[in-house]
C-alpha positions in Angstrom: 9.3 8.4 58.3 11.3 6.0 56.2 11.8 6.3 52.4 12.5 3.9 49.5 13.5 4.1 45.9 10.7 2.6 43.8 12.3 0.5 41.1 11.1 -1.9 38.4 11.7 -5.6 39.2 13.8 -6.8 36.3 14.0 -10.4 37.6 10.4 -11.4 36.7 10.7 -14.1 34.0 9.2 -13.3 30.6 8.1 -9.9 31.6 6.9 -7.6 28.9 8.7 -4.3 28.2 6.9 -1.1 27.4 7.9 1.4 24.8 7.7 5.2 24.8 4.5 7.1 25.1 3.4 8.1 21.6 3.0 11.5 20.1 4.6 13.5 22.9 7.9 14.4 24.5 8.5 11.7 27.1 10.8 13.9 29.2 7.8 15.9 30.2 6.5 13.0 32.2 9.7 13.1 34.3 10.1 16.8 34.7 6.7 18.3 34.1 6.4 22.0 33.2 4.4 24.3 35.4 1.7 24.5 32.8 1.2 20.8 31.9 -0.6 19.1 29.1 -4.4 18.8 29.1 -5.7 15.7 30.8 -6.1 12.9 28.2 -5.6 9.2 27.6 -2.1 8.4 26.3 -0.9 5.4 24.2 2.2 3.4 24.3 3.6 0.4 22.5 5.0 -2.9 23.7 8.6 -3.5 22.8 8.7 -7.2 23.9 5.5 -9.2 24.6 5.3 -11.1 27.9 3.8 -11.1 31.3 2.1 -7.9 32.3 2.8 -6.5 35.8 1.4 -3.8 38.1 4.4 -1.5 37.8 6.7 -0.9 34.8 9.0 1.8 33.5 8.1 2.7 30.0 10.4 3.9 27.2 13.7 5.7 27.1 12.8 8.0 30.0 11.5 5.3 32.3 8.0 6.7 32.8 6.2 4.9 35.6 3.1 2.9 34.5 0.7 1.5 37.2 -2.1 -1.0 36.8 -5.6 -0.2 38.0 -4.9 -2.4 41.0 -1.8 -0.4 41.9 -3.7 2.8 41.6 -6.5 1.6 43.9 -3.9 0.6 46.5 -2.7 4.2 46.6 -6.1 5.8 47.2 -5.9 7.5 50.6 -2.4 8.9 50.0 -2.7 12.7 49.9 -0.7 13.0 46.7 -3.2 10.6 45.0 -6.3 12.1 46.5 -5.4 15.7 45.6 -4.4 15.4 41.9 -2.7 18.2 40.0 -0.9 19.3 43.2 1.8 16.7 43.7 1.2 13.9 41.1 -1.2 12.9 38.4 -2.4 9.5 37.2 -3.5 9.7 33.6 -5.0 6.7 31.7 -2.8 5.0 29.2 -3.8 2.4 26.6 -1.2 -0.3 25.9 -1.2 -1.1 22.1 -3.0 -4.3 21.3 -5.1 -4.3 24.6 -8.7 -3.4 24.8 -8.8 -2.3 28.4 -9.7 1.4 29.0 -8.6 2.8 32.4 -6.7 -0.4 33.1 -3.2 1.3 33.2 -2.1 4.8 34.3 0.9 6.9 33.7 2.2 8.3 37.0 3.4 11.9 36.5 5.2 13.0 39.7 5.3 16.8 39.9 6.9 17.1 43.4 10.7 17.4 43.4 12.5 17.7 46.7 16.1 18.5 47.6 16.3 16.1 50.5 19.6 14.3 50.2 21.5 13.8 53.4 24.8 14.8 51.8 26.8 14.1 54.9 25.8 10.4 54.9 25.6 10.0 51.1 28.3 9.2 48.6 27.9 11.0 45.3 29.4 12.8 42.4 28.0 16.0 40.8 28.3 17.6 37.4 31.0 20.3 37.4 30.6 23.8 35.9 32.9 22.9 33.0 31.7 19.3 32.5 32.8 18.2 29.0 29.5 16.3 28.4 26.8 18.1 30.4 27.8 21.6 31.4 24.1 22.5 31.5 23.7 20.2 34.5 26.4 21.8 36.7 25.5 21.3 40.3 23.2 18.4 39.7 24.0 14.8 40.9 25.7 12.7 38.3 25.6 9.4 40.3 25.0 8.2 43.8 27.3 5.4 45.1 25.1 5.6 48.3 21.9 7.6 48.6 20.6 8.6 52.0 17.4 10.8 52.3 17.0 13.3 55.1 13.5 12.7 56.3 13.1 16.2 57.7 13.8 17.7 54.3 11.2 15.3 52.7 8.5 17.3 54.4 6.2 14.4 55.0 5.6 13.8 51.3 4.8 10.3 50.3 5.7 10.3 46.5 8.3 12.5 45.0 11.3 12.7 42.6 14.7 13.6 44.0 15.6 17.2 43.1 18.7 17.4 40.9 18.5 13.6 40.2 15.0 13.1 38.8 15.4 9.4 37.9 15.2 8.7 41.7 11.5 8.0 42.2 11.0 8.0 46.0 8.1 6.8 48.2 7.3 6.7 51.9 7.1 3.6 54.0 3.3 4.0 54.0 3.2 3.8 50.2 5.5 0.8 50.3 3.3 -1.1 52.7 0.1 -0.3 50.7 1.6 -1.6 47.5 3.1 -4.7 49.2 -0.2 -5.6 51.0 -2.0 -5.4 47.6 0.2 -8.3 46.4 1.4 -6.4 43.3 4.0 -7.5 40.8 6.8 -5.6 39.1 8.1 -3.3 41.9 11.2 -3.3 44.2 11.8 -1.0 47.1 15.3 0.0 48.2 15.7 1.7 51.5 17.4 5.1 51.4 17.6 5.5 55.1 21.2 4.7 55.6 20.9 1.1 56.6 22.4 -0.2 53.3 24.2 1.1 50.3 21.9 2.2 47.4 23.4 3.1 44.0 21.4 5.2 41.6 
């Protein structure tokens, strides 16, 4: 199975930019605790008005936000059909819009240590790192990221262990989202065919 980083398309002209999710710690959406918050509808603001898209990264933690159309395209993927096991889609209202259940926050709970380190080029935080000693052993940056598909265990949507900003999806997810004609997302292959920095 092939894998891809799911990124926001920053080249869309006059695209709107979403702010942070209100009244909660936004880092919890990137690294959810074992006992997570009660299901609810969240609210976020718009930093800059503009064209709305089907996939955006909101606020300082880059929380993924999907449109209803994007969510529907993912129905049939195990991680979506079995909520609270691998990922959760919770409704979010965008300030100034009157659409309930039109957008969803994507909370990805699955974290996999599946980097093919022999084929990747990376730096890690050291034990005595002067800025982030608390992250010793975690990846600081990838100058080239390659995923080992065997270690990905057949999962379709996950965050990269020790580098949680890397939201990764399978080829099946990529094809579903592309067939739906959605706007706002880019896919970068992490299968070794080209250099991917993250």
